[in-house]
C-alpha positions in Angstrom: 0.4 -18.4 -11.1 -2.7 -16.8 -9.9 -2.6 -13.5 -8.0 -5.5 -12.1 -6.4 -6.1 -8.9 -4.3 -8.0 -8.9 -1.1 -8.9 -7.2 2.1 -6.4 -8.2 4.7 -7.1 -10.2 7.7 -5.5 -10.5 11.0 -4.1 -14.0 10.0 -2.2 -11.7 7.1 -0.1 -9.6 9.8 2.7 -11.5 10.3 3.3 -11.8 6.1 2.5 -7.8 5.8 5.2 -7.1 8.5 7.6 -9.6 6.9 7.3 -7.5 3.8 7.6 -4.2 5.4 10.7 -5.3 7.0 12.4 -6.8 3.9 12.2 -3.6 2.6 15.5 -1.1 2.1 14.0 1.5 4.6 11.9 -1.1 6.6 15.0 -3.3 7.8 15.9 -0.3 10.1 12.4 0.5 11.3 10.4 -2.7 11.5 10.4 -5.9 13.5 9.4 -9.3 11.8 9.8 -12.8 13.2 9.2 -14.2 16.5 6.5 -12.9 18.4 4.6 -9.9 16.8 4.8 -6.6 18.4 1.3 -5.6 19.8 1.4 -2.1 18.4 1.2 -3.8 14.7 -2.1 -5.6 16.0 -3.3 -2.3 17.6 -2.5 -0.5 14.0 -4.0 -3.5 12.2 -7.4 -3.2 14.4 -7.3 0.7 14.0 -7.2 0.3 10.1 -9.6 -2.5 9.9 -12.4 -0.8 11.7 -12.0 2.4 9.8 -14.7 2.4 6.8 -12.4 4.6 4.8 -9.4 2.7 5.1 -8.6 -1.0 3.3 -5.6 -2.8 4.2 -4.9 -4.8 1.0 -3.0 -7.9 0.2 -1.7 -9.5 -2.9 -2.1 -13.2 -2.8 -0.3 -15.6 -5.0 -1.2 -19.0 -4.9 -2.1 -18.8 -1.0 0.8 -17.0 -0.2 0.9 -13.1 0.7 3.3 -11.7 -1.6 2.3 -7.9 -1.7 0.6 -5.2 0.8 -0.7 -1.6 0.4 -3.2 0.6 2.2 -5.9 2.6 0.4 -7.3 5.6 2.3 -10.4 7.5 1.2 -10.1 11.1 1.5 -13.1 13.3 1.2 -12.6 16.9 0.7 -13.9 20.4 -0.8 -11.5 21.2 -3.3 -12.2 20.0 -6.7 -15.9 20.5 -6.2 -15.9 18.1 -3.5 -13.8 15.4 -5.1 -13.1 12.0 -3.1 -9.3 11.2 -3.4 -8.0 7.5 -3.2 -4.3 7.8 -1.4 -2.3 4.7 -2.1 0.2 4.1 0.8 2.7 1.8 2.1 3.0 -0.4 -1.2 5.2 -3.5 -0.9 5.8 -6.4 -3.2 8.1 -9.6 -2.4 11.5 -8.8 -3.7 11.6 -11.8 -5.9 8.4 -10.6 -7.7 9.6 -7.1 -8.5 9.6 -6.7 -12.5 7.0 -9.8 -12.8 4.1 -7.2 -13.3 2.4 -8.4 -10.2 3.2 -5.0 -8.6 1.7 -3.2 -11.6 -1.5 -5.5 -11.4 -1.8 -4.5 -7.7 -1.8 -0.8 -8.4 -3.9 -0.9 -11.1 -6.4 -3.2 -9.0 -6.2 -0.2 -6.4 -7.0 2.5 -8.9 -10.2 0.4 -10.2 -11.2 0.0 -6.5 -10.9 3.9 -5.8 -13.0 4.4 -9.0 -15.6 2.2 -7.8 -15.7 4.0 -4.7 -16.3 7.1 -6.5 -12.7 8.6 -6.5 -12.2 11.2 -9.2 -8.2 11.5 -8.3 -5.4 8.8 -6.9 -2.4 9.7 -5.2 0.4 8.3 -3.4 3.7 9.2 -2.0 7.0 7.6 -2.5 10.2 8.3 -0.4 12.9 10.3 -2.4 15.2 7.6 -1.9 13.3 5.0 -4.1 14.2 5.8 -7.5 13.2 2.7 -8.9 9.6 2.9 -7.4 9.5 6.6 -8.8 10.0 5.1 -12.4 7.6 2.4 -11.8 4.7 4.6 -10.9 5.6 7.2 -13.7 5.3 4.0 -16.0 1.6 3.5 -14.6 0.8 6.9 -15.3 1.3 8.8 -12.1 2.9 12.2 -12.4 5.4 13.7 -9.6 3.1 17.0 -9.2 3.8 17.9 -5.8 6.6 18.1 -3.2 5.6 16.2 0.2 6.9 17.2 3.7 7.0 15.0 6.7 7.8 15.6 10.3 8.5 12.9 13.0 7.4 13.5 16.2 
């Protein structure tokens, strides 16, 4: 099985939404199957048209089996460091533990390095204990506490 990582296209959107919806948290907040909600298409266009954003898919022998979003964040701190933010990481349930998720994150780190980033960061919901162990195995540190507010 050969896995490849690439920029997502509009044709990948149904598979991406399905990955989001199969997740333990996504089951209650995503809608997959049937006609795709136009809000997903609008969001895809917004991400795809922004040069600092990259929606990525993991393609395994022609099937989309993973996704993540990479955002480049310029800043003044750390002497003007560019940060890579990795978000919404999802790998098909049947592939967890196969090494494909780790390959996806390593690819994202290398992509950020090639863009000039000196730091890569991500967030993970507190309920995702398995994901936390996964990121720690890859060298990430739980160095900050994050806050959210739904508005």
